[in-house]
Every structure is written in structure tokens, then in C-alpha cells.
VODODREN-781114 format. One line per 10 residues: number of its first residue (from 0); their letters; for each residue x, y, z of C-alpha. Coordinates in Angstrom, 2 decimals. Each point is the difference from the previous one (the first is absolute). Example, Ala and Ser with C-alpha at 12.3 -4.5 7.8 and 13.67 -1.06 7.14 Angstrom:
2
0	as	12.30,-4.50,7.80 | 1.37,3.44,-0.66
END
This chain:
312
0	xxxxxxxxxx	-56.97,147.98,-143.46 | 1.31,2.41,2.61 | 3.38,-0.16,1.10 | 2.68,2.65,1.55 | 2.94,1.13,-1.78 | 2.80,1.24,2.02 | 3.55,1.18,-0.41 | 2.69,1.33,2.28 | 3.33,1.68,-1.22 | 2.75,0.97,2.31
10	xxxxxxxxxx	2.25,2.75,-1.21 | 3.27,0.69,1.60 | 3.71,-0.07,-0.39 | 0.82,-2.96,1.61 | -2.26,0.95,3.17 | -1.42,-3.38,0.67 | 3.35,-1.86,-0.34 | 1.87,2.60,2.04 | -2.61,-0.05,2.63 | 0.37,-3.68,0.31
20	xxxxxxxxxx	3.69,-0.06,0.07 | 0.48,3.18,2.31 | 1.04,-1.31,3.39 | -2.38,0.87,2.78 | 0.86,2.48,2.70 | 0.03,-1.00,3.77 | -3.30,-0.23,2.02 | 0.25,2.41,2.77 | -1.37,0.03,3.40 | -2.47,2.71,-0.12
30	xxxxxxxxxx	-1.41,0.09,3.57 | -0.95,-1.89,3.08 | -3.12,1.21,1.93 | -0.26,-1.64,3.48 | -3.14,1.05,2.05 | -0.74,-1.05,3.69 | 3.49,-0.95,0.59 | 0.85,0.32,3.88 | 3.65,0.70,-0.52 | 2.42,1.21,-2.64
40	xxxxxxxxxx	1.80,-3.43,0.48 | -2.82,-1.70,-1.65 | 0.19,2.49,-2.86 | 3.74,-0.64,-0.40 | -0.81,-3.76,0.01 | -2.63,0.28,-2.73 | 2.17,2.05,-2.18 | 2.83,-2.56,0.50 | -2.53,-2.72,-1.19 | -1.04,1.82,-2.95
50	xxxxxxxxxx	3.62,0.50,-1.03 | 0.76,-3.74,0.38 | -2.98,-0.63,-2.25 | 1.31,2.34,-2.79 | 3.17,-2.09,0.02 | 3.53,0.76,0.03 | -0.21,1.86,-3.33 | -2.25,2.63,1.57 | 1.38,0.71,3.32 | -1.71,3.33,0.28
60	xxxxxxxxxx	0.58,2.52,2.52 | -0.08,-0.47,3.78 | -3.16,0.33,2.12 | 0.39,3.65,0.78 | 0.47,1.07,-3.68 | -3.01,-2.20,-1.31 | -3.11,2.33,-0.73 | -3.06,-0.61,1.87 | -2.20,1.26,-2.91 | -1.44,-2.57,-2.32
70	xxxxxxxxxx	-2.41,2.32,-2.13 | 0.38,-0.09,-3.78 | 1.76,3.37,0.04 | 2.38,-1.01,2.51 | 0.75,-3.28,-1.90 | 0.49,1.97,-2.98 | 2.61,2.31,1.66 | 1.88,-3.04,1.21 | -0.01,-1.55,-3.30 | 1.50,3.24,-1.55
80	xxxxxxxxxx	2.56,0.13,2.80 | 1.13,-3.51,-0.39 | -0.26,0.17,-3.79 | -2.19,-3.21,0.20 | -2.87,-1.24,-2.11 | -1.76,-1.41,2.94 | -0.24,0.54,3.65 | -1.10,-2.32,2.98 | -2.30,1.29,2.71 | -0.73,-1.89,3.10
90	xxxxxxxxxx	-2.71,0.88,2.62 | -0.35,-1.78,3.19 | -2.91,0.69,2.54 | 0.65,-1.07,3.58 | -3.01,-0.57,2.18 | -1.16,-1.97,2.96 | 0.46,0.46,3.84 | 3.37,-1.64,-0.18 | 0.98,1.33,-3.34 | 0.02,-3.33,-1.47
100	xxxxxxxxxx	-2.16,0.44,-2.83 | 1.40,1.02,-3.37 | -1.55,0.88,-3.21 | 2.69,-0.13,-2.84 | -0.44,1.38,-3.69 | 2.74,0.18,-2.49 | -0.44,1.95,-3.07 | 2.25,0.03,-3.28 | -0.57,3.29,-1.56 | 1.00,1.46,-3.58
110	xxxxxxxxxx	1.97,3.24,-0.05 | -3.18,2.10,0.29 | -0.98,-1.75,3.33 | -2.82,-2.27,-1.60 | -0.28,-3.50,1.56 | 1.18,-2.74,-2.42 | 0.00,-3.01,2.54 | -1.50,-0.09,3.50 | 0.39,-2.52,2.61 | -1.89,0.03,3.48
120	xxxxxxxxxx	0.25,-2.22,3.02 | -1.41,0.11,3.33 | 2.00,-1.24,3.03 | -2.23,-0.05,2.97 | 1.73,-0.91,3.65 | 3.58,0.19,-1.49 | 3.21,0.38,1.81 | 2.17,2.70,-1.67 | 2.49,-2.64,-1.38 | -3.06,-1.81,-1.59
130	xxxxxxxxxx	-1.33,3.25,-1.49 | 3.36,1.02,-1.43 | 0.31,-3.43,-1.60 | -3.50,0.36,-1.66 | 1.17,3.70,-1.21 | 3.25,-1.37,-1.66 | -1.93,-2.85,-1.81 | -2.80,2.34,-1.21 | 2.53,2.46,-1.29 | 2.12,-2.53,-1.67
140	xxxxxxxxxx	-3.11,-1.40,-1.64 | -1.19,3.25,-1.26 | 3.35,0.87,-1.45 | 0.86,-3.33,-1.47 | -3.30,-0.55,-1.82 | 0.44,-0.52,-3.70 | -3.18,1.75,-1.22 | -1.72,2.87,1.48 | -3.63,-0.72,1.34 | -3.09,-0.62,-2.17
150	xxxxxxxxxx	-2.58,2.56,0.63 | -3.80,-0.52,-0.76 | -1.18,2.41,-2.78 | -3.41,1.08,-1.18 | -0.08,2.05,-3.09 | -3.36,1.83,-0.78 | -0.73,2.28,-2.84 | -2.61,2.85,-0.51 | -2.08,-0.89,-1.97 | 0.09,-3.80,0.70
160	xxxxxxxxxx	1.16,-2.67,-2.53 | 2.88,1.84,-1.49 | 2.78,-2.17,-1.45 | 3.17,0.40,2.16 | 3.62,-0.88,-0.34 | 2.21,-0.38,3.07 | 3.89,0.10,-0.52 | -0.49,-1.01,-3.60 | -2.30,-2.96,0.87 | -3.63,0.04,-1.36
170	xxxxxxxxxx	-2.21,-0.61,2.95 | -3.50,0.11,-1.82 | -2.48,2.56,1.13 | -0.25,1.71,3.33 | -0.63,-0.57,2.81 | 2.86,-2.29,0.44 | 1.43,-1.83,3.26 | 3.29,-1.65,0.43 | 3.25,0.42,1.63 | 3.11,1.95,-1.09
180	xxxxxxxxxx	3.53,0.30,1.46 | 0.53,2.89,2.29 | 1.34,3.13,-1.96 | -0.92,2.32,-2.90 | -2.35,-1.24,-2.69 | -1.97,1.47,-3.06 | -3.44,-0.57,-0.93 | -1.31,1.16,-3.43 | -3.89,0.20,-0.30 | -1.32,1.28,-3.16
190	xxxxxxxxxx	2.07,2.89,-0.95 | 1.17,0.74,3.53 | 3.39,-1.12,1.40 | 0.27,0.16,3.80 | 2.91,-0.81,2.37 | -0.73,-1.51,3.38 | 2.17,-1.41,2.91 | -1.05,-3.25,1.64 | 1.45,0.34,3.52 | 0.33,-2.78,2.52
200	xxxxxxxxxx	-2.15,1.15,2.64 | -1.92,-3.29,0.58 | -3.16,1.33,-1.38 | -1.50,-0.19,-3.65 | 0.56,2.78,-2.35 | -3.01,1.45,-2.18 | 0.98,1.98,-3.04 | -2.68,1.93,-1.72 | 0.73,1.63,-3.63 | -2.59,2.50,-1.40
210	xxxxxxxxxx	-0.18,-0.65,-3.77 | -1.49,3.37,-1.79 | -2.39,-1.08,-2.72 | 0.81,2.11,-3.25 | -3.11,1.72,-1.41 | -1.25,-1.97,-3.09 | 1.94,-3.12,0.84 | -2.63,-1.72,2.26 | -2.58,-2.58,-1.05 | -2.62,1.84,-1.69
220	xxxxxxxxxx	-2.66,-2.74,-0.30 | 0.54,-2.58,2.69 | -2.95,-1.96,0.84 | -2.01,1.45,-2.93 | 2.33,-2.16,-2.32 | -1.38,-3.24,1.45 | -3.58,1.21,0.14 | 0.08,0.72,-3.76 | 1.63,-3.28,-0.69 | -2.98,-1.84,1.95
230	xxxxxxxxxx	-2.51,1.90,-2.18 | 1.90,-0.98,-3.20 | 0.13,-3.66,1.02 | -3.81,0.08,0.87 | -0.97,1.72,-3.14 | 2.14,-2.47,-2.08 | -1.48,-2.93,1.69 | -3.68,1.14,-0.66 | 0.66,1.04,-3.52 | 1.34,-3.39,-0.79
240	xxxxxxxxxx	-2.91,-1.66,1.71 | -2.64,2.24,-2.04 | 1.87,-0.85,-3.38 | -0.22,-3.81,0.91 | -3.72,0.41,0.84 | -0.73,1.61,-3.26 | -2.37,-2.09,-2.21 | -1.01,-2.34,2.73 | -3.91,-0.44,0.50 | -1.69,1.85,2.87
250	xxxxxxxxxx	-1.93,-2.99,1.12 | 0.30,-3.62,0.44 | -2.56,-1.14,-2.66 | 1.71,-1.40,-3.19 | -2.01,2.21,-2.15 | 0.47,3.04,1.98 | -0.60,2.99,-2.43 | 2.36,2.47,1.75 | 3.77,0.04,0.30 | 2.40,2.24,1.85
260	xxxxxxxxxx	1.46,2.99,-1.75 | 2.84,0.87,2.36 | 2.92,0.31,-2.37 | 0.07,3.74,-0.17 | -0.20,0.33,3.70 | 2.83,-2.77,0.50 | 2.29,1.88,-2.33 | -0.59,3.43,1.61 | 0.61,-1.66,3.37 | 3.29,-1.65,-1.18
270	xxxxxxxxxx	1.15,3.42,-1.52 | -0.62,1.70,3.39 | 1.94,-2.93,1.75 | 2.94,0.32,-2.35 | 0.26,3.81,0.45 | -0.31,-0.36,3.64 | 2.74,-2.55,0.37 | 2.10,2.25,-2.36 | -0.50,2.88,2.25 | 0.90,-1.92,3.01
280	xxxxxxxxxx	3.22,-1.17,-1.81 | 0.80,3.69,-0.57 | -0.69,0.98,3.45 | 2.29,-2.86,1.44 | 2.80,0.78,-2.45 | -0.27,3.68,0.85 | 0.13,-0.60,3.85 | 2.94,-2.29,-0.47 | 1.85,2.41,-2.16 | -0.44,2.56,2.86
290	xxxxxxxxxx	2.18,-2.11,2.17 | 3.18,1.57,-1.14 | 3.41,-1.82,0.32 | 1.95,1.30,3.08 | 3.60,1.21,-0.55 | 2.07,1.05,3.08 | 3.52,1.12,0.27 | 1.41,0.54,3.66 | 3.44,0.34,1.32 | 1.27,-2.72,2.13
300	xxxxxxxxxx	3.12,-0.61,2.10 | 1.59,-2.06,-2.89 | -0.98,2.64,-2.84 | -3.30,0.15,-1.51 | -2.96,-2.28,-0.07 | -2.39,-0.08,-2.80 | -3.56,-1.90,0.32 | -2.30,-0.43,-2.83 | -3.37,-1.72,0.70 | -2.97,-0.74,-2.41
310	xx	-2.61,-2.44,-1.02 | -1.06,-1.56,-2.99
END
């Protein structure tokens, strides 16, 4: 029987409960980038629409003071300056002969400028009032979401088929595909613990974990085990057949003068079969014993997480 044994221990002085009870800091307006706008008045209208979407609790600065930079480093600076855990970045591309085509993207980022939520909406052939309504609605939707976006994840290991644990949950053997909420995560593969961040980019994320193979802990026999077992089964079957045939007449005539003398050959073959099966059993046990249990202890935001994984 094969099964996975997993354990997770969180160690901290009230870290988890304190984090759950700590009030969240405000969500700051990180930046508004407008490209292709024919006039500053349109940018002012767009910033006002963003401010309305943020709500009365987050009025933000006036249009002249809102940064136009929405890179991760700029959003990080905005979060530090506002003492905020998260920032909102809005990009609006204005195109078209009559400047009536709008491509709107709203991102809610963490304090390091990494996207946790992303909302996009095109607004072709829109009047300014209609475009600003879309911007307000999209900002309100992104800010008011109950949870962060789900990100498609693929986790692969080198070598393949290594047992993995993601955020304390056994995910079987790599490669594994699924979805995780945007944000930081921890994968334990073999004896390797690796942090990764699932960012809401709209694209799937592939995580690769290189697991070193310790000398002397790999499978020594592999397919030889099964070949030896097959030889053992064949020799045992042949030997039993020879033992059963011993003493039978060699011809169909009732007074056949000769009989088979195959007992010795049969017992020798049985002995070979038993020995081969015993050797195959030892090889199998030795290879499985080489799959050592995995124990990993890594720091987390809530304290320390310990993971133990083994097979029996």
C-alpha cells in the first residue's frame, strides 16, 4: 500500500490570529497612465472617474498630483508613501481618429507592485462620459472584489514525478496543474522548499523546481527487479511442472517400459525460482527504502511551517 504522510506545523507567538485581527491599511491610488489623450482635460476626467471608483474612503490626490507611472517600482513607492498594503493602477489607451476608442485596464497590486487583481475592458466608439463611467465601474469592481484573482499554475520538477506539497496540501507527483489565488505560495518538492508568487497577469504561470538527487539514495536496481521476478516465476512454474511429471510413462502404451525421471530437475528449478523471487523482493525493498522521507522547515509570514512527507 502506498500513501502519503503529511504534517504542517505553524509556530509563532499569536502570529496567525494577530494577522487575522489586524485592521487592513488603506488601498492607495498608485498611478494613472493615459496614452493618446488629445487634451489634459480628458486626463483630468479619467482621474476623477478613477477617484470615484475608489469610493469616498479613498479620495486620493487631485489629477495633477496623481503619478503617471504604473510600473512595479513606482507602485511600491506609492504604497510606502501612503503606508498602504495595496495600490490601484489604471492604464487607459485612447486611440481612433476621433479619440473615441478606449482600452481600460485596472490592477490592484500588493505593496511590492505585483498584480493581485486585474480587470480589462475595451470601450470602442465611446463618448468621454461613457468611457469615464466604464472606468469608474471597473475600478469599483476591482477594488470591491472579495477575493484576489485565481491564477492557472503548472508545477514541474526535475527529475519528473517528484512528490510535491503546495501550501501544506499534498498535490501528488509533479507535473501538477491547477489554480491558486494570486499571491505568495510555497512548494515543497522532495527535500527542496521553494517560494513563488502567482501574479495576476492573465497568463498561466509555470514553476520549475530542481530537486538534487543525493548520491546513494537513487534506485539501484530499477527494471532489473522486475526481470528477476519474471525469471523466478518462470523457473518456479517449470520446476513444479517437472515434479508433477516425474514417474509418468514416456509413451501412451499401457505397458510402456520407461517413465520420466524429472524430479531432480524440477526441484533444482524450484530452488532457482525461489532464489530469484527472493532476490527480486530484496531489490524492491532496497529501492523503496532509498526513497527517504522528506522533512522541510521553512519560514512563513505566520511563523514557521514544517512539512514531512513519506511513503509506506
